[in-house]
N, C-alpha and C positions, 0 to 999 in steps of 0.2 A: 650742596648740602654738606659735603665732607669739609669743604673750606670753612664753612660756618661752624661746624663742630670743632675744628681745630682752633678757630677764632674764639669760641666760647671757652675752650680749655685755657688758652693763653690769657684771656681776659680774667677768668677766675683765679688763675695762678698769680697774676700781677696784683689783682685787687685783694687777694688774701693776705698780702703783706701788711695791709692796713686794718685788718680785722682785729678787734679787741680780744685779749686773752681773758676768758671767763674768770680765771683765778685772780686776776688783777682788778676785778670790777670794784670801783670806788677807791682803789688805792692810788691810781695814777690819774690825776685830774685832767691833764692835757696829754693827748697822744699825737703822734705824727701822722695819723691816718689820712687827713685830707691831702697831705703832700705825697704819701705813698699811693693813694688811690688815683692821683693825677697821672701816674705812670700807666695806668690801665685805660685812661681816656682815649689816647690815640687809637688803640685797638678797637674800642667801641665805636669811635667816629668813622674809622675806615670801613668797618663792616656795615655800619648804618648807611653810609653813602652808597656802598656797593649794593646793598639789599634794596635801597630805594630805586636805584637805577634798574635793577633786575625787575622790581615791581612795575615800574613804568613800561619796561619792555614787554612784560606779560600783558599789561593792559592794552597796549597797542596791537599785540598779536591776538588777543582774546583766546589765550591758551588755557583750557580748563584744568588740565592736570598740573601745569606749571603753577597755577594759582594755589593749588592744594599744597605743593611743596613749599611755596613762599610762605603760606600761612603756618606751616609746620616750623619753618625756620624762625619766623617772627615769634611764635609761641616759645620756642627754645631760648631765644634771647631774653624774652620776658622772664622766664623761669630763672635764667642765669642772673638777671638783675635782682630778682626777688631774693635769691640765695645770697647775693652779695650784700644787699641792704639789710638782710636779716642779721648778718654777722657784725654790723656796725653798732 
């Protein structure tokens, strides 16, 4: 859980470099946001793979409490993605 919290913070920090500045809305027709957002993708990918592996392990063990923690982590990543895409 702590590793994912750190990963979410790193992801949002890297992704925030590509967020549009509200004051410049409409003034800058092309921004570099896709290129800057690409720096955040490796963080997202690494944690996605790690969390999928963690989920598979939980399914094999049939651990009830672990599934709750996994769902909380998944919800946290979804919130982070919503925050990121809201700022684009």
